[in-house]
C-alpha positions as CSV (number, residue, x, y, z in Angstrom):
1,M,-59.2,53.0,196.6
2,N,-58.9,53.2,199.9
3,E,-58.8,50.8,202.4
4,R,-62.6,51.0,203.5
5,E,-63.5,50.6,200.0
6,M,-62.0,47.1,199.9
7,E,-63.3,45.6,202.7
8,L,-65.7,43.1,202.8
9,G,-68.7,42.6,204.9
10,P,-69.0,39.7,207.7
11,D,-71.5,37.9,205.3
12,Q,-68.8,38.2,202.2
13,I,-66.3,36.8,204.9
14,R,-68.5,33.7,205.7
15,H,-70.0,33.3,202.1
16,V,-65.6,33.1,201.3
17,A,-65.4,30.5,203.9
18,K,-67.7,28.5,202.6
19,L,-67.3,28.2,199.1
20,S,-63.5,27.8,200.2
21,R,-64.6,24.7,202.9
22,L,-63.4,26.1,205.6
23,E,-63.9,26.3,209.1
24,L,-64.5,29.7,210.6
25,D,-64.1,30.8,214.0
26,P,-67.3,33.3,214.4
27,G,-64.6,35.6,216.7
28,K,-62.2,35.9,213.6
29,V,-64.5,37.3,211.1
30,S,-63.4,40.9,211.6
31,E,-60.0,40.4,211.2
32,Y,-60.4,38.1,208.1
33,S,-62.4,41.1,206.4
34,R,-59.5,43.2,207.0
35,Q,-57.1,40.6,205.8
36,L,-58.9,39.8,202.9
37,G,-59.4,43.6,202.0
38,L,-56.1,44.4,202.0
39,I,-55.4,41.3,199.8
40,L,-58.2,42.8,197.4
41,K,-56.5,46.3,197.6
42,H,-53.3,44.6,196.7
43,I,-54.5,43.2,193.7
44,A,-55.8,46.4,192.5
45,K,-53.1,48.2,192.8
46,L,-51.5,45.3,190.8
47,N,-54.5,45.6,187.9
48,E,-53.2,49.1,188.0
49,L,-49.9,48.1,186.2
50,D,-49.2,49.0,182.7
51,V,-48.8,45.5,181.0
52,D,-49.2,46.3,177.2
53,G,-46.1,44.4,175.2
54,V,-45.3,42.0,178.4
55,E,-45.6,38.5,177.0
56,P,-47.5,35.9,179.4
57,M,-45.3,33.4,181.3
58,A,-45.9,30.6,183.3
59,H,-42.6,31.0,185.7
60,P,-40.7,34.3,185.9
61,L,-37.6,31.9,185.1
62,P,-36.3,30.2,182.1
63,L,-37.0,26.9,183.2
64,T,-36.8,23.4,180.7
65,N,-37.7,20.0,181.7
66,R,-34.5,17.8,182.1
67,L,-35.3,14.8,180.2
68,A,-33.3,11.5,181.0
69,D,-33.2,8.6,178.2
70,D,-35.6,6.0,179.1
71,I,-33.1,3.3,179.6
72,P,-35.2,0.1,181.3
73,S,-34.2,-1.6,184.2
74,A,-34.7,-3.8,186.5
75,P,-38.3,-3.5,188.7
76,M,-37.4,-2.4,192.7
77,P,-38.8,-5.7,194.7
78,V,-42.2,-5.6,195.9
79,E,-41.5,-5.9,199.3
80,D,-39.3,-2.8,199.3
81,L,-42.0,-0.8,197.5
82,L,-44.5,-1.6,200.2
83,M,-41.9,-1.7,203.2
84,N,-43.4,2.0,204.1
85,A,-47.3,1.4,203.2
86,P,-49.4,2.2,205.7
87,E,-51.5,-1.1,205.2
88,V,-51.3,-4.0,202.5
89,E,-53.4,-6.9,201.6
90,G,-50.4,-9.8,200.3
91,A,-48.2,-8.0,197.3
92,Y,-51.1,-5.2,197.1
93,L,-51.8,-1.6,198.6
94,A,-54.6,-1.7,200.9
95,V,-57.1,1.3,200.1
96,P,-60.6,1.9,200.9
97,K,-63.3,1.4,198.5
98,V,-64.4,4.5,196.8
99,L,-67.1,2.8,194.5
100,D,-70.7,1.2,195.7
101,E,-70.4,-2.3,194.4
102,G,-74.5,-1.7,193.9
103,G,-76.0,-1.5,190.4
104,A,-78.1,1.3,189.7
């Protein structure tokens, strides 16, 4: 597959940007088209690999979780916990409302 076959048109680039919720600089559409085409070309190359007999894995290195004993200890003082909080109300973190209080 040549580079030309993988190139996306301006409308496709704008569509991908919209789906990704990215603000797109109109002057960069052709540059993004070329870059995304190169990425797709690389993915197509990876799809050519013979992976029969290769066991799927989540990570290329053998990782294990480090599980420490769950030993209760004294809690951290509230003042220390709230010291770096952007806003506090009394002994609580102040956060913006996310739910409407009105009933439906």
